[in-house]
C-alpha positions in Angstrom: -0.1 0.0 0.0 1.4 3.6 -0.9 1.6 6.0 2.0 -0.4 9.1 1.6 1.6 12.2 0.4 4.4 10.3 -0.8 5.1 10.3 -4.5 6.1 7.1 -6.1 9.8 6.8 -6.1 10.2 10.2 -4.3 11.0 11.4 -0.8 8.1 11.8 1.6 6.7 15.1 2.8 8.8 15.4 6.0 11.9 14.9 4.1 11.0 17.7 1.6 10.3 20.0 4.5 13.6 19.1 6.2 15.4 19.9 2.8 13.7 23.3 2.5 14.6 24.3 6.0 18.1 23.2 5.3 18.3 25.2 2.1 16.9 28.4 3.8 19.5 28.0 6.5 22.2 27.7 3.9 20.9 30.8 2.2 20.8 32.9 5.5 24.4 31.8 6.2 25.5 33.0 2.7 23.5 36.3 3.0 25.1 37.0 6.4 28.5 36.4 5.0 27.9 38.5 2.0 26.4 41.3 4.1 29.6 41.5 6.3 31.5 41.7 3.0 29.2 44.5 1.6 29.3 46.5 4.7 33.1 46.3 4.9 33.3 47.5 1.2 30.8 50.2 2.0 32.9 51.4 5.0 36.1 51.4 3.1 34.5 53.3 0.2 33.1 56.0 2.6 36.6 56.1 4.4 38.4 56.5 1.1 36.1 59.1 -0.1 36.4 61.1 3.2 40.3 60.9 3.1 40.3 62.0 -0.5 37.8 64.9 0.3 39.7 66.0 3.4 43.3 65.7 2.2 43.4 65.8 -1.5 40.3 67.3 -3.2 39.3 70.8 -3.6 36.0 70.1 -1.8 37.3 71.3 1.4 39.9 73.8 0.4 40.6 77.2 1.8 38.6 80.0 0.4 38.5 82.6 3.2 41.0 83.8 5.7 39.2 86.0 8.3 41.3 88.2 10.7 39.9 89.6 14.0 41.4 91.8 16.5 43.7 93.7 14.1 43.8 97.4 15.0 47.2 99.0 14.1 48.1 96.4 11.6 46.2 95.8 8.6 44.3 92.5 8.1 45.8 92.0 4.7 49.3 92.2 6.3 48.3 89.4 8.6 46.9 87.4 5.8 50.1 87.8 3.9 52.3 86.9 7.0 50.2 83.6 7.6 51.5 81.9 4.4 48.0 80.5 3.8 47.2 80.1 0.1 43.8 80.0 -1.4 42.9 76.5 -2.6 45.1 74.8 0.1 43.5 71.8 1.6 42.1 73.0 4.9 43.2 70.0 6.8 46.8 70.4 5.6 47.1 73.9 7.0 49.8 73.9 9.7 48.0 76.1 12.3 51.1 76.0 14.7 53.4 77.4 11.9 50.9 80.0 11.1 50.5 81.1 14.7 54.4 81.2 14.9 54.8 83.5 11.8 52.1 85.9 13.0 53.4 86.0 16.6 56.8 87.1 15.3 55.3 90.5 14.5 56.2 92.9 17.3 52.7 94.3 17.5 51.2 90.9 18.1 50.7 89.9 21.9 48.9 86.6 21.2 47.4 84.8 18.4 45.1 81.8 17.9 44.4 80.2 14.4 41.4 77.9 13.9 39.8 76.0 11.1 36.4 77.1 10.2 35.0 74.1 8.3 34.3 73.7 5.4 36.3 76.5 3.7 37.6 79.0 6.2 40.5 80.0 8.5 40.0 82.4 11.4 43.0 84.3 12.8 42.3 85.9 16.2 44.9 88.1 17.6 45.4 90.5 20.5 47.6 93.4 19.8 50.0 95.1 22.2 48.7 98.2 23.6 51.2 101.0 24.7 51.0 102.0 28.2 54.1 104.3 28.1 56.4 105.8 25.7 60.1 104.9 26.1 62.9 107.3 25.2 66.0 105.4 24.1 68.8 107.0 22.2 66.6 109.8 21.1 64.0 107.6 19.8 60.4 107.3 21.1 59.2 103.6 21.3 55.8 102.4 22.6 56.0 99.8 25.4 53.2 97.6 26.6 52.3 96.3 30.0 54.7 93.4 29.7 57.7 95.8 29.2 57.9 94.9 25.5 59.0 97.7 23.2 57.2 97.2 19.9 56.5 100.5 17.9 57.9 103.9 17.1 56.3 107.2 17.6 57.2 110.5 15.9 56.0 112.4 18.9 54.8 111.4 22.4 51.1 110.4 22.3 49.0 112.5 24.7 48.2 110.8 27.9 50.9 108.3 27.9 53.7 108.5 30.5 57.3 108.8 29.3 60.0 106.5 30.3 63.7 107.7 30.2 66.4 105.1 30.1 69.6 104.2 28.3 70.5 102.0 25.5 71.2 98.5 26.9 68.6 98.6 29.7 67.6 95.0 30.3 64.1 93.6 29.5 63.6 93.0 33.2 64.2 96.6 34.1 61.6 97.7 31.4 59.1 95.1 32.6 59.5 96.6 36.1 58.9 100.0 34.8 55.8 98.9 33.0 54.4 97.5 36.2 55.2 100.8 38.0 53.4 102.8 35.3 50.2 100.6 35.3 50.1 100.8 39.0 50.1 104.6 39.2 46.6 106.1 40.0 45.4 108.6 37.4 45.9 111.7 39.6 49.6 110.7 40.2 50.2 109.7 36.6 49.1 113.2 35.5 51.7 114.9 37.8 54.7 112.8 36.4 56.9 114.1 33.7 58.8 111.0 33.2 60.0 107.7 34.7 63.6 107.3 35.1 64.8 103.7 34.8 68.5 102.5 35.7 67.9 99.0 36.8 65.2 96.8 38.1 65.3 98.3 41.6 66.3 101.8 40.6 63.4 103.4 39.2 62.4 106.9 39.9 59.5 109.3 39.1 60.4 112.9 37.9 57.3 115.2 38.5 56.4 118.0 36.4 57.3 120.5 39.0 60.9 119.1 39.3 60.6 117.1 42.4 61.9 113.5 42.3 60.3 110.2 43.8 62.7 107.3 44.6 60.5 104.4 43.7 62.8 101.3 43.7 61.3 98.3 42.2 57.7 97.7 41.1 56.9 95.7 44.4 54.2 97.1 46.6 53.5 100.0 43.9 49.9 100.6 45.1 51.1 101.0 48.6 53.9 103.3 47.5 51.4 105.4 45.5 49.3 105.7 48.6 52.2 106.7 50.8 53.4 109.3 48.1 50.0 110.9 47.8 50.1 111.6 51.6 53.7 112.9 51.6 52.9 115.2 48.6 49.9 116.5 50.4 51.7 117.1 53.8 55.3 117.5 53.2 57.2 120.1 50.9 60.5 118.4 49.8 62.6 118.1 46.7 63.1 114.3 47.0 60.6 111.6 48.3 61.9 108.2 48.9 59.1 105.5 49.1 61.3 102.6 48.0 60.5 101.1 51.4 56.8 102.2 51.9 56.8 101.4 55.5 59.8 103.9 56.2 59.5 106.7 53.7 61.9 109.6 53.8 62.2 113.1 52.3 64.9 115.6 51.7 
């Protein structure tokens, strides 16, 4: 007798179902393997495209170089000094080298260069600001709060105290003088004709009426200014010595 569902000479129904399940499992295994391969190929293609776009193509090239903070120096001079070229790959711009080139300008106190994706470079700088005019060998130079001499003046700018010194004065002495100048209150600063600097601890103020103030170094400058204000108001003298503010003298 022939069993129901079994073709003559062929496998029965259970066998056929088993073979179909096996075939489906095999197909899924192959698909999983190919899917891994396809994903790998896609990732490699995306990475390759990204590398090409960033490092070799003109898609992400420099088109603009913006400058902020430039006051006395022209923005175009900063762009020229930067060495950045239009069309250069943005990722290839050596930011540290650009900063070093711009920082070498005497007027620049600090600089920060950043990429502005997809096509820009931003150069942000802080210029030095003169807090005094230094007279060295007959020339007038601007000096900032760090004691850095960075520019020339044809005539003394109004409102800036004048520092008188000799050629060869150390940078430390100029830095001390800058600290003294920035510590002077406005009312006292207006009475000063010039600041005489010999060394880091030999700084004197020469007032417009000819009187002299022996200041010493920049240490305790605020206390010295307060003591001097009291002395000027109460003692008539030619020389005031506040180099040791706790023990001032006059003569």
